[in-house]
N, C-alpha and C positions, 0 to 999 in steps of 0.2 A: 552809816556809822552813827550810833546814838551819842547824845551829849554825855551820857553816863560813861561810855567808853573813852571819850576824849578826856574826861576828868580822871579816869584811871591812868591813861597814858601820861597825863601831866604829873600825877602823883609818882609814877614810875621814874620819869625824867628827873624830878626834884630829888627823889630818894637816891638815884644814882649819883647826882651831883654832890649831895650832902654826905653820902655814905651812911645815912641814917634814915630809917623809915619814920621814926617818931618826929624827927626834925622836919622832914618833908610834910608830914601831916600837920604839924603846928603852922607851917607856912601857909598851908591851904585851908586852915580852919578845921582840921579833923582831929579827933581824939586818937591816941595810939591804937586803940581797939578797932576803930573805924578804918584807919589807914591800913592796918594789917588785914582786915576783912576784904577791903577793896583790892589789895594786891593779890591775895589768894584767889579772889574771883577772877582777876585778869589772867593769872597763870592757868587757871582751870579752863578759861575760854580759849586760851592759846595752846593748851596742851603742852606747855613749856615752862620749865623753871627759869625764872628771870634772875634770881639772886641766890647765891650761896650764903646762908645765914649762920653766924656764930654769935656767941654772947658779946663779942667785942666789935664786930664789924659786919658790914653788908657788902658783899662782893658780887659784881655783875658777872653772870655766866657768859660763856662764849655765845650762846644763843641770845642772851639778853643784850649783848653788845650790838648784835645785828639789828635787833628790834629797836634798841635805843637810838641808833643812827636814824632810822626812818621815823621814829616818833618825834625826834627833834625837828626834822625837816617838815613834817606834817603840822606840828604845833606852831612852828615859826611861820609857815605859810598862812595859817589861820590868823595869827597875830598881825601879820603884814596886811592881810585883807581887811581886817577890822580897823587898823590904823588908817588905811587908805580911804575907807568909807567915812571915818570920823574927821579926817583932816585934809582930804583931797589927795589926788594921785601923786603929788610931789612931796609928801611928808617924808622927812628925814629924821628918823628916831629909831631907837633900839640898839642892837649890838651887831657889829661887823666882825666876823672872824677871819683873820688874815694870817697868811704864812709868808715868811720872808727869810732870806739868808741872814746869818748872825751879824756880820759886819754892816750890811746895808740897813738892817732893821734898827741896830743900835745908833748908828751915826748919821743916818739921813731920814729914814722912814719915821722914826719916833718923833722928830721935830715936825715933819710934815703933818702927821696926825694931830699933834698939838695945835698946829695952825688951822687945820680943817675943823676941829671941834669948836674953835672960837666962833665959827660961822654957824655951826650946827650943834648947839650945846646939849641937845637931847640925845646925842649919839655917844655910844661907848664902844670900846674895842677889845677884842681878845686877840693878842698878837703872839703867834708861835714862831720862834726863831729856830730855824733848822737849816743846815747846809745840805741835807740829804734830799734827793728827788723822791719824795715819798708818794704813795698811792693816794693822790688827792681825791680820787673818786670815792674812796671809802672813809674819808675824813670829814669832819664837820668844819669845812673851810669854805667861806664865801668867795675869797679872792686870794690868789697866791702870786707872789712876785718871784720870778725865777730868771737866773742868768743862763742863757743857752736855749737851745731848741726845746720846745715843749715835748713831753713824752707822748707816745702814740697811745693815748688812753681815752679818747673820746671827749677830752676837755676842749673847750674853746680857748683860743689864744689871741691876744691883741698885742702887737708890737708896741713897746713903749719908748725904747731908746737904743742907740748903737752901743756896743760894748766889745772891748777886746781885753784879753788877759795878757799881762806883761810880767817880765821878771823885774824884781826890785830888791834893793838891799839898803842898809843904812850907810851913810858916808863913812862912819867909823869902821864898819866891816870892810868896805872897799879900800879904804886907806891901808888896812892891815893885810888884806889878801890880794889886792890888785883888782883892776877893772878889766873884766873880760872884753876882748875886742871881737872875737868870733865865737860861735857856738862851741868850737873845739876847745876853747880856753876854759870851758866850764868844768873840765875833768879835775881841776885842782881846787875846786871850791866846795864850800859847805852849803847845805840846803835846809830849808824849812818846807816840809811836804804836807799838803792837805790830804787827809785820808777819808774816803767815803765808805758807805756800806758795800760798794762794789770793789773797793780796793784803793790803793794810793794813786793820786793823780801825778804820776812821776814821769810820764812819757811826753816829751816836748818835740813837736814837729815844726821846725823853723822854715819860714819861707821869706825870701827877699828877691823880688823879681823872678828870674828863672832859677835861682839857687834854692836848693833844698838840703836840709840837714836834720837828722834825728838824734836826739840825746835822751837817754834814760837816766834819771836821777837815782843814784844808789841809796835806796831807802834805809838800808842797814846802818849807814853812816850819817843819817839825817835826823833832824828834829821832826817829830810827827804829831799831828793833832787832827781830830775830826771837827774842830771848831775854827771857823775862818777868822774870827776876831783874835784868837790866840796865835794863829800863824802870823797874822799881821803884827801883833805885839812882839813876837819873837824876832821877826825881821827888824822891827824898830830897835830891839835890844841888841842887834848885831850878831845874832846866832847864825845867819846865813842868808842865802838868796831865796826869795819866795816867789811863787807864781800866783799873781793876784789879779782880780778884776780891776780894771782902771777906775771903776766907780768906788772901790774900797780904798784906794790909795791916792787918788788925785789930790786930796787936800794935803796929804803927807808930802807928795812930790812938790806941790806949790810952796809948802813951808820949809822944804829942804831937809826934812827928817828922814825921807826915803829918796833914793835915786833910782831911776829906771836903768836897767841893765840890757844891753843890746837893743836899744829902742828902735833901731831901723829894721829889725827883724820881726816878722809876724809869727806868733805861736798859736793863737786861737782867737777866733772872732765869733761871737754868738750874741745876738741881740737880747735885750731885756724884754721879757714877756709878762703880761698879766694873764693868769690862767683862771678860768672859772667854769662852772658846770654848764654845759651847752644846753641841756634839756631841763634845767631848773629855772623856775621863776626868779628873776633878778629883782630883788626888792629895791625901792627907790634909794635907800641909803647906800646900797652897793653900787648902783648905777651912777649916783652923784659922786661917790668917792672915786670910782674908776675914771670919770671925766676929769676930776681934779688931779689925779695922778698923771694922766696923759699930759695935762698942761704943765704940771710941776716938773716932770721928766724933761719936757722940751726946754723949759727955762733953765733948768739946772745943767742940762747937757751943754748949753752955751756958756753958762756962768762958771760952772765948776770944772768941766772937762776942757772946753775950749779947744786949743790946738792939741790936747792930749787924746782926743776922742779917736783919732785915726793915726796910723803910722805916718811918718814925715812925707813919704812919697805918695800918699793917698789922701791928702787934704781935700782934694776935689770931691771926695765922697760926701762931705758935709752938705753940699747943695743937693746932691742926689738924695740923701737921706731926708732932708727937710721936705723935698718934693714928694717923697713917698708917704709921709705921715698924713 
């Protein structure tokens, strides 16, 4: 690949980001005519139209989006290699693209990243908050934090912390509607339901010792949202019982603004994982951030979750988990 082609690729990436070929050209020191000529040359070489052009906007075509993904990876790898040569193998600079769930990203990860960047001031972040389990293999994500088993997608996964999902509601709601004592008591209650691209998460499989009970939340009579932060806010506002990750509500439980419902029953346990591309070069900034997150999760599991990390009859798991890390 010639240096000229790399320059064309960089122009294409900048134009896609800016939505303007002239703006991308100015950033790279090219006149509008020169930028247009280089893009036309690149499209001819690829035998593919990369942009749909109108007088008002520049829109990446479907073929262009595929090429854009690979251009970003290639250019980032080159930038990483040059940075490593200039400043040593442990240089921590550039941008890390992270994906995390909405509640966790807003209330914990954001503060952790602020802390991390005080040690590595040349680092920047692109944080995508989404509760969907998207196809990370086709996204420009260096690192994803997901609650639950990683998808069978060829991604590498590193376990970060234990996690269980629990039922919770505001004290005001429970005072008004009563505190359920068994899963069967849930039939008279209101709910806040999290909805994903695969449908509502409304089936609860309860386990307590040898006991089993299944309850399906009636979605038609519930508050629904695809945003985890909003389902938490609605639970805090007293609209019903929500099924949340303990990481998302531990601080609320400690503060007394949310109360766990049926805490001695297990509904779902799935560890927190860091997901990353198994066959892609891991830049120093991503590797150092991952090591930091492993340490931060371990500390916060003890400080924030404490005795909430596991059901009451399984506190012994704490030592087993610590030994497994």
